[in-house]
N, C-alpha and C positions, 0 to 999 in steps of 0.2 A: 226596392226600386219604385219610383213613382210611376203611376199608370194614369192614362187619360180617361176621362168619363165620356159619355155619349156626346156632350157638348164641345168636346175638344179641349176642355180645361184640365189642368193637372190636379191630381188628387194627392195632397201632401200628407194624408193621414198615416201612410206607411213609411214616410221618410225617417231615417235614423236621426235622432236628436244630436245636436252638436255637443261634444263632451265639454264640460265646464272645468275640468282639471288639467287642461293642456296649458303648459307654460310657454310663453313665446321664446323663440330660439335665442333672441338677444339677451334675455334675462339669464338663461342657463349658461351662456358663454361668458358672462361678465366675471364670475369668480375665476374662471380659467385664464382670462386675459389679465386679470390683476395678478394672479400667481406667476404668469409668464413675465410680467414687467418686474416683479420682485426678484425672481430668479435671475433676470438679466443684470441685476446689480452686481452679482458675483462675477460676471464676465468683465466688468470694469476694473476689477481688482487685479493689479499686477502681482506676479509671484514674488514673494518676499525672499530676498537673497542676502539679508543682513543689513540692508541700507533702508533708511527712511521708515523705521519701525513704527513710529508714532502715527504717521499717516496711514500706513497699512493696517494697523490695529483698529483705528477709528473707522475706516471703510468697511472692514470685515465685521466688526461688531455691529455696525448699523445694518448691514445686510442680514446678519443672523437675527437681529431684533425684528426686522421686517417679516421674517417667516415664522416668528414666534418661538424660537428655540434657544435664545441666548441665556435663558434661565439655567440651562444645564452647565453653564460656565461658572455659576456662583452658588446655586442651591445644591445641597448634598443629595446623594441618591437616597430616595425613600426606601425604608426596609420593606421586606415582603410582609404582607398582612392578609389576614382572613377577611378583614373588612373590605367590602367591595370598593368604596370610595378611595380608601388608602391605596389599594392595589392598582386602581386606575391611575393615580398620581405616579406610582412607580413605573408603570408601563409608558406613560407619557414622558417621563424623564429619560427612560431608556431610548425611546425613539428620538427625543431631542438630542441626547448625547451622541447618537449615531450620526445625525445630521451635522452637528457641530464638529465632531472629530473629522469626518471626511471632508467637510467644507474647508476646515483649517489646513488639513494635509494637502488638499488640492491647490491651496493658495501658497504653498511653500515651493521654493526651488528644490531640485532633485536632491542636492546634498543635504539640505535641512530635512527634507521628507524622510530620508533614510535614517536620520538621527532620531526623529520624533515619532516615527511610525510604530515603534514598539510600546509606546505609552498606552495604558489601558483605557483611560477616559479622556474626554476632550478637555476638561478643566485642568488636568495634569499638564497637557501640552500648552494650554493657554498660560498657566502660571509660570511654567518653565521659560517660555518665550519672554513674558513680561519681566521676569526677574533678571534674565540675562541681558536683553537688549535695551531695557530702560536704563540699567546701570551703565551699559556701554555708551548709550547715547549721552547720558549726563557726563560721563568721563571725557568723551570726545568734545563736548561743548566747553568744558573747563579748559581743555587743551587749546582749543581755538581762541578762547578769550585770553588765555595767557600769552599766546603768540601775538595777538593784537597789542596787548599792553606792553610787551617787551620789545616790540619792533621799534628800532631807532635808525634814522638815516645817517649815513657817513659821507665824508668828503671824498672817499675813494671811488665813488660810483656816481653816474649822472643822476640828478634829482628826478628827472622825468621817469627813468626806469624804476626808481624806488617808489615813486607815486603809484606806478602800476602794481607793484607788490602790495602797497598799502590798500589799494582798492580791492585786490584779491582777498585780503584778510577781512575787509568789511563785507564782501560778498559771502565768505564762508560763515561769518557770524549770522548773516541774514538767513542762510540755509538752516542754521540751528535755531531759528526763531528768536535770535537776539537782534532786535531791531533798534539801532542807535538813532537818536535825533540828528538831523542834518547839522544843527549848530555844534553838537558834540563832535561829530566826524570832522567838520571843518576846523574846529579848534585843535583837535588831536593832530591833524595834518600839520598845522603850523608849529605845534610843539615838538613834532618829531623831525623837523628840518635839521640839517647838519649844523655843527658849531659855527661854520663860516657864514651861515645865514642868520646869525643872531640879530643884526641890525635890520634886515628885511622883516624878520619875524616881529620884532618890537614895533616897527613902523606900522605893520598891518594890524597889530593888536590895538594900537592907540587910535586908529581911525574910527570915527563915529559911525561910519556906514557899516551896515551889516552885509557881509559878503556871503554869497552862496558857495557851496563846495566847488561847483564848476567855475565860478568867477575867480576863486582863489587859485585853482589849478592853472587857469589861463595866465594870471599875474605871475605865478611862479615860473612858468615856462618862458614867458617874455623876459623875466629877470635872468633866467639861466642863459637864454640866447644872447642877451647883452653881455653877460659876463664872459661867455665863450668868445665873443668878438674881441673883447679887451684882452683875451688870452691868445690872440693869434688864430682864432677859429677852432682851437682845440678845447675839448671839455676840461674843466678844472680838475676833475678826477683823474684824467689822463696824465696831466702834468705831475700831480702828486704821486700817482702810481709809478711814473717813470723815475721820479726822484727817489722813491723807495727802492726801486730795482737797482739804481745806481749805487745807493748807499749799501744795499745788500751785497752787490758785486765787490765794492770796496772792502767791506768787512771780510768777504770770502777771500779776497786777494791777500789781505793782511794775515788771515789765518794760515794760508798756504805758505807765505813767507816765513811766518813764525815757526811753523812745523818744519820747514826745510832747514832753517837756521838751527833749530833745536836738534835735528838729526845730525847736522854736521858737528855740532858741539859734542854730542854723545860719541862720535867717531874720532874725536880729537882734532877736528878740522875747524878752521875759522870761517 
């Protein structure tokens, strides 16, 4: 405690010195705040349920790298050693593997969690997921590409509704990271028009103007509307479908007459 002398001034000779090893609170909180922000990256990762594996894997690997444990997914487990430095590496690997395994399992849907929970190490879970879902993703991508290439429009259905199906296929390709140039998509649409649209298709292809996909769709719908007006307001596909039904009914009638006559002949009747 400081005491006053006879003149009323403070005597600072007995005041405790200010410690020089005190670290400001802001400095000591900084690492904790950084760790909280890194851990928060895991909260942004949706549970993997078998869909969008590539995106899920990328986000999880980034978060594991941020906390410094991703090496346990690739580096082998160090053997036990009497050398202190080597044993420190082994302990660090065990701790990193513990973090990786539980972070991965927590980022799985319950069904997948039950499947992979029995694996001993994190790299086993990681490799099994990559092997299965990378192949599945590539297989589904090939399937979507094949559907797009094999898609052809027919005269039995309105062109407008078939354009909607075409756009759905393009959207599925985009989800699989297969991004097609607009020129290619537009040209593909024209090539996939029904046989009765050959003149329209050739006319559009020989125009010097470059059409956007939206402009081509508008031209097609205008053309279809004009064709329907010439057909009495009914879609061309409707007329063809009706003709097919009539023909089918005629064939069915002829089959019934033939069977009935054949039955009478077998019974000795005319």
